C-alpha positions as CSV (number, residue, x, y, z in Angstrom):
1,X,0.0,0.0,0.0
2,X,1.5,3.3,-1.0
3,X,1.3,6.4,1.2
4,X,-0.5,9.3,-0.4
5,X,0.9,12.7,0.4
6,X,-1.4,14.7,2.6
7,X,-3.1,17.7,1.0
8,X,-3.8,20.7,3.3
9,X,-6.1,23.6,2.6
10,X,-4.9,27.2,2.2
11,X,-6.7,28.1,5.5
12,X,-5.0,25.2,7.3
13,X,-1.6,26.4,6.1
14,X,-2.2,30.0,7.0
15,X,-3.4,29.1,10.5
16,X,-0.4,26.9,11.0
17,X,1.8,29.9,10.0
18,X,-0.1,32.2,12.4
19,X,0.7,29.9,15.3
20,X,4.3,30.5,14.6
21,X,4.3,34.1,13.6
22,X,1.6,35.7,15.8
23,X,1.5,33.3,18.8
24,X,5.2,32.7,19.1
25,X,5.2,28.9,19.1
26,X,8.2,27.0,17.8
27,X,8.1,25.6,14.3
28,X,9.0,22.1,15.6
29,X,6.2,22.2,18.2
30,X,3.5,23.3,15.8
31,X,4.6,20.8,13.1
32,X,4.4,18.0,15.6
33,X,1.0,19.0,16.9
34,X,-0.5,19.3,13.5
35,X,1.2,16.2,12.0
36,X,3.1,18.0,9.3
37,X,6.9,18.1,8.6
38,X,8.9,21.1,9.9
39,X,10.1,21.5,6.3
40,X,6.5,22.0,5.1
41,X,5.8,24.5,7.8
42,X,9.0,26.5,6.9
43,X,7.9,26.5,3.3
44,X,4.4,27.7,4.2
45,X,5.9,30.4,6.5
46,X,8.0,31.6,3.5
47,X,4.9,31.7,1.3
48,X,2.2,33.0,3.6
49,X,4.2,34.8,6.3
50,X,4.8,38.0,4.3
51,X,1.3,38.3,3.1
52,X,0.1,37.9,6.6
53,X,2.4,40.7,7.9
54,X,1.1,43.0,5.2
55,X,-2.5,42.2,6.2
56,X,-1.7,42.8,9.9
57,X,0.0,46.1,9.1
58,X,-3.0,47.1,6.9
59,X,-5.4,46.2,9.8
60,X,-3.3,48.3,12.2
61,X,-3.3,51.3,9.9
62,X,-7.1,51.0,9.5
63,X,-7.6,50.7,13.2
64,X,-5.5,53.9,13.7
65,X,-7.6,55.7,11.1
66,X,-10.8,54.6,12.8
67,X,-9.5,55.9,16.2
68,X,-8.5,59.2,14.6
69,X,-11.9,59.6,12.9
70,X,-13.7,58.7,16.1
71,X,-11.8,61.4,18.0
72,X,-12.5,64.0,15.2
73,X,-16.2,63.0,15.3
74,X,-16.3,63.4,19.1
75,X,-14.7,66.9,18.8
76,X,-17.0,68.1,16.0
77,X,-20.1,66.8,17.9
78,X,-19.1,68.7,21.0
79,X,-18.6,71.9,18.9
80,X,-21.9,71.4,17.3
81,X,-23.6,70.9,20.6
82,X,-22.0,74.1,22.0
83,X,-23.2,76.1,18.9
84,X,-26.7,74.6,19.2
85,X,-26.9,75.8,22.8
86,X,-25.6,79.2,21.9
87,X,-28.2,79.5,19.1
88,X,-31.1,78.4,21.4
89,X,-29.9,80.9,24.1
90,X,-30.0,83.8,21.7
91,X,-33.2,83.0,19.8
92,X,-35.3,86.1,19.5
93,X,-32.9,88.5,21.2
94,X,-29.3,89.5,20.9
95,X,-26.9,88.5,23.8
96,X,-24.0,90.5,22.4
97,X,-23.4,93.6,20.4
98,X,-20.3,93.9,18.3
99,X,-19.2,97.1,16.6
100,X,-16.7,96.8,13.8
101,X,-14.9,99.9,12.6
102,X,-15.0,100.1,8.8
103,X,-13.9,102.9,6.4
104,X,-15.8,105.9,7.7
105,X,-18.3,104.0,9.8
106,X,-19.3,101.2,12.1
107,X,-21.0,97.9,11.3
108,X,-23.1,96.1,13.8
109,X,-21.5,92.6,13.9
110,X,-24.7,90.9,15.0
111,X,-27.1,91.9,12.3
112,X,-24.9,93.5,9.7
113,X,-26.5,97.0,9.8
114,X,-24.1,99.9,9.2
115,X,-24.2,103.6,9.9
116,X,-21.9,106.6,9.4
117,X,-19.9,107.8,12.3
118,X,-19.3,111.5,12.8
119,X,-17.4,113.4,15.5
120,X,-20.7,114.8,16.9
121,X,-22.3,111.4,17.2
122,X,-19.3,109.8,18.9
123,X,-18.8,112.2,21.8
124,X,-18.5,109.3,24.3
125,X,-16.3,107.0,22.1
């Protein structure tokens, strides 16, 4: 009776390589547990190890991007809430009055109205 060589699926090979690369197990130990030769496991690590590292690096980059976007969303949401409260507090009346000096006149910063300023009008200013 001749011994047929064992065929392993891609998933099996990748998982075997992960046990060595990610979990830190020795090649000889993993090979013995799984019933494969150490030589096969080294070949699989050569083939699948680099692709696995690239995928892990890509996942880490994506996780960093998600963290950054969540922080930005939190900041923007807080800013929006502050602006909402300010808008609700000033509905129907003006809480502040801002005068902006323009060429020859003032502008009311709250509603955009403008008027000319003369020396007689500005006695107190």
